[in-house]
Backbone as CSV, one residue per row, in Angstrom:
resi,resn,N_x,N_y,N_z,CA_x,CA_y,CA_z,C_x,C_y,C_z
1,UNK,-28.885,-7.920,-27.583,-28.539,-9.225,-27.079,-28.944,-10.271,-28.094
2,UNK,-28.149,-11.243,-28.225,-28.502,-12.366,-29.073,-29.319,-13.351,-28.242
3,UNK,-29.905,-14.288,-28.921,-30.646,-15.349,-28.263,-29.823,-16.625,-28.316
4,UNK,-30.204,-17.610,-27.520,-29.580,-18.924,-27.627,-30.627,-19.983,-27.331
5,UNK,-30.330,-21.208,-27.705,-31.258,-22.312,-27.518,-30.712,-23.213,-26.417
6,UNK,-31.552,-23.473,-25.426,-31.128,-24.302,-24.294,-31.263,-25.785,-24.630
7,UNK,-30.749,-26.625,-23.735,-30.814,-28.068,-23.955,-32.223,-28.633,-23.767
8,UNK,-33.192,-27.768,-23.509,-34.584,-28.197,-23.464,-35.182,-28.318,-24.871
9,UNK,-34.411,-27.940,-25.889,-34.844,-28.012,-27.287,-35.248,-29.447,-27.629
10,UNK,-36.385,-29.592,-28.323,-36.879,-30.911,-28.722,-36.672,-31.158,-30.219
11,UNK,-35.895,-30.312,-30.879,-35.612,-30.460,-32.315,-36.885,-30.554,-33.153
12,UNK,-37.822,-29.697,-32.873,-39.111,-29.739,-33.579,-39.036,-29.110,-34.968
13,UNK,-37.950,-28.431,-35.272,-37.715,-27.845,-36.607,-38.539,-26.610,-36.943
14,UNK,-39.230,-26.000,-35.987,-40.059,-24.842,-36.337,-39.299,-23.518,-36.284
15,UNK,-38.231,-23.441,-35.526,-37.529,-22.160,-35.379,-36.653,-21.812,-36.583
16,UNK,-35.954,-22.783,-37.111,-34.980,-22.521,-38.172,-35.557,-21.757,-39.365
17,UNK,-36.685,-22.189,-39.936,-37.204,-21.450,-41.099,-37.762,-20.070,-40.767
18,UNK,-38.000,-19.788,-39.499,-38.547,-18.493,-39.096,-37.486,-17.401,-38.996
19,UNK,-36.217,-17.776,-38.927,-35.143,-16.804,-38.722,-34.822,-16.051,-40.017
20,UNK,-35.056,-14.747,-40.052,-34.803,-13.974,-41.271,-33.308,-13.769,-41.560
21,UNK,-32.461,-14.029,-40.573,-31.015,-13.840,-40.749,-30.259,-15.149,-40.925
22,UNK,-30.970,-16.256,-40.992,-30.333,-17.578,-41.101,-29.337,-17.819,-39.975
23,UNK,-29.675,-17.347,-38.791,-28.788,-17.504,-37.639,-28.980,-18.850,-36.938
24,UNK,-30.080,-19.535,-37.212,-30.382,-20.805,-36.550,-29.967,-21.957,-37.448
25,UNK,-29.298,-22.925,-36.862,-28.850,-24.094,-37.617,-28.887,-25.330,-36.725
26,UNK,-28.924,-26.493,-37.356,-28.942,-27.749,-36.610,-27.542,-28.040,-36.105
27,UNK,-27.392,-28.116,-34.798,-26.118,-28.477,-34.195,-25.998,-29.994,-34.102
28,UNK,-25.002,-30.459,-33.382,-24.809,-31.903,-33.245,-25.960,-32.565,-32.506
29,UNK,-26.485,-31.885,-31.490,-27.552,-32.479,-30.684,-28.851,-31.688,-30.804
30,UNK,-28.762,-30.367,-30.691,-29.940,-29.509,-30.769,-29.656,-28.350,-31.711
31,UNK,-30.682,-27.585,-31.996,-30.496,-26.389,-32.810,-29.629,-25.383,-32.057
32,UNK,-28.910,-24.573,-32.807,-28.017,-23.559,-32.261,-28.345,-22.217,-32.917
33,UNK,-27.918,-21.133,-32.271,-28.064,-19.787,-32.843,-26.685,-19.153,-32.921
34,UNK,-26.336,-18.690,-34.110,-25.079,-17.969,-34.305,-25.301,-16.532,-33.835
35,UNK,-24.718,-16.176,-32.709,-24.960,-14.850,-32.116,-24.501,-13.722,-33.029
36,UNK,-23.556,-14.005,-33.924,-23.084,-12.968,-34.838,-24.136,-12.604,-35.885
37,UNK,-25.102,-13.490,-36.095,-26.160,-13.244,-37.068,-27.505,-12.908,-36.425
38,UNK,-27.631,-13.172,-35.139,-28.906,-12.955,-34.451,-29.101,-11.479,-34.103
39,UNK,-30.214,-10.930,-34.581,-30.584,-9.552,-34.246,-31.878,-9.515,-33.442
40,UNK,-32.306,-10.682,-32.938,-33.597,-10.799,-32.264,-34.717,-10.300,-33.175
41,UNK,-34.521,-10.427,-34.465,-35.449,-10.017,-35.519,-35.601,-8.507,-35.634
42,UNK,-34.758,-7.730,-34.936,-34.763,-6.277,-35.092,-34.491,-5.959,-36.564
43,UNK,-35.286,-5.080,-37.126,-35.174,-4.721,-38.529,-36.121,-5.522,-39.409
44,UNK,-36.591,-6.642,-38.893,-37.505,-7.496,-39.653,-38.902,-7.520,-39.034
45,UNK,-38.953,-7.786,-37.727,-40.224,-7.974,-37.027,-40.201,-7.266,-35.672
46,UNK,-41.354,-7.128,-35.084,-41.477,-6.512,-33.762,-41.006,-7.442,-32.650
47,UNK,-41.126,-8.750,-32.878,-40.744,-9.743,-31.866,-39.842,-10.793,-32.491
48,UNK,-39.117,-11.502,-31.667,-38.239,-12.581,-32.129,-39.103,-13.750,-32.594
49,UNK,-39.023,-14.053,-33.860,-39.899,-15.057,-34.441,-39.645,-16.465,-33.907
50,UNK,-38.407,-16.807,-33.643,-38.116,-18.136,-33.110,-38.735,-18.316,-31.734
51,UNK,-38.699,-17.266,-30.931,-39.304,-17.320,-29.599,-40.813,-17.490,-29.718
52,UNK,-41.406,-16.805,-30.679,-42.855,-16.873,-30.883,-43.327,-18.285,-31.228
53,UNK,-42.551,-19.020,-32.031,-43.007,-20.335,-32.495,-42.517,-21.500,-31.642
54,UNK,-41.575,-21.278,-30.750,-41.003,-22.360,-29.951,-42.055,-22.952,-29.005
55,UNK,-42.343,-24.249,-29.133,-43.375,-24.850,-28.286,-42.914,-25.155,-26.859
56,UNK,-41.608,-25.110,-26.599,-41.112,-25.438,-25.254,-40.416,-24.266,-24.569
57,UNK,-40.494,-23.093,-25.152,-39.902,-21.886,-24.553,-38.451,-22.086,-24.134
58,UNK,-37.629,-22.519,-25.081,-36.217,-22.790,-24.766,-35.269,-21.808,-25.446
59,UNK,-35.751,-20.600,-25.771,-34.913,-19.616,-26.464,-34.886,-18.309,-25.668
60,UNK,-34.023,-18.231,-24.672,-33.891,-16.996,-23.889,-32.828,-16.062,-24.467
61,UNK,-32.704,-14.912,-23.862,-31.644,-13.962,-24.213,-30.318,-14.510,-23.714
62,UNK,-29.302,-14.373,-24.532,-27.969,-14.876,-24.197,-27.218,-13.831,-23.376
63,UNK,-27.007,-14.080,-22.088,-26.313,-13.096,-21.250,-24.840,-12.927,-21.618
64,UNK,-24.317,-13.826,-22.428,-22.915,-13.733,-22.859,-22.723,-12.731,-23.992
65,UNK,-23.817,-12.325,-24.630,-23.730,-11.420,-25.774,-24.746,-10.294,-25.617
66,UNK,-24.440,-9.359,-24.742,-25.326,-8.237,-24.452,-25.197,-7.177,-25.546
67,UNK,-26.334,-6.816,-26.151,-26.369,-5.790,-27.196,-27.621,-4.936,-26.986
68,UNK,-27.490,-3.654,-27.214,-28.639,-2.759,-27.111,-29.482,-2.862,-28.388
69,UNK,-30.661,-2.272,-28.362,-31.495,-2.229,-29.563,-30.769,-1.517,-30.698
70,UNK,-30.017,-0.464,-30.376,-29.248,0.241,-31.405,-28.172,-0.661,-31.987
71,UNK,-27.508,-1.445,-31.127,-26.493,-2.391,-31.613,-27.114,-3.428,-32.542
72,UNK,-28.289,-3.929,-32.163,-28.968,-4.928,-32.990,-29.390,-4.343,-34.331
73,UNK,-29.842,-3.105,-34.329,-30.226,-2.456,-35.579,-29.008,-2.245,-36.472
74,UNK,-27.896,-1.864,-35.889,-26.658,-1.707,-36.655,-26.222,-3.048,-37.237
75,UNK,-26.307,-4.114,-36.438,-25.953,-5.451,-36.925,-26.864,-5.837,-38.091
76,UNK,-28.160,-5.565,-37.955,-29.121,-5.836,-39.024,-28.714,-5.117,-40.312
77,UNK,-28.398,-3.841,-40.195,-28.012,-3.060,-41.379,-26.751,-3.610,-42.034
78,UNK,-25.798,-4.043,-41.227,-24.564,-4.627,-41.776,-24.848,-5.962,-42.468
79,UNK,-25.753,-6.746,-41.891,-26.097,-8.039,-42.498,-26.806,-7.871,-43.831
80,UNK,-27.707,-6.903,-43.939,-28.426,-6.754,-45.214,-27.518,-6.174,-46.290
81,UNK,-26.482,-5.442,-45.899,-25.526,-4.941,-46.893,-24.731,-6.079,-47.519
82,UNK,-24.494,-7.141,-46.755,-23.716,-8.278,-47.238,-24.491,-9.171,-48.196
83,UNK,-25.794,-9.005,-48.226,-26.620,-9.872,-49.107,-26.657,-9.383,-50.506
């Protein structure tokens, strides 16, 4: 599953640099997560780094993009091949 940022985001700027896949970017109003790049940090870390640093807990799992751990690992492998 990918993550997403809710409208509770305060634009504190701490999540974006923590994302190893560059999936987080500044949207028009709040930060956004590109679900095609989000692996929930699978392949990089044990936990989702953006969730760990978010001071307002506004980064839940995106129910619109359900992926298993195996799917996330496959996505991670495909992303690192492109680099």
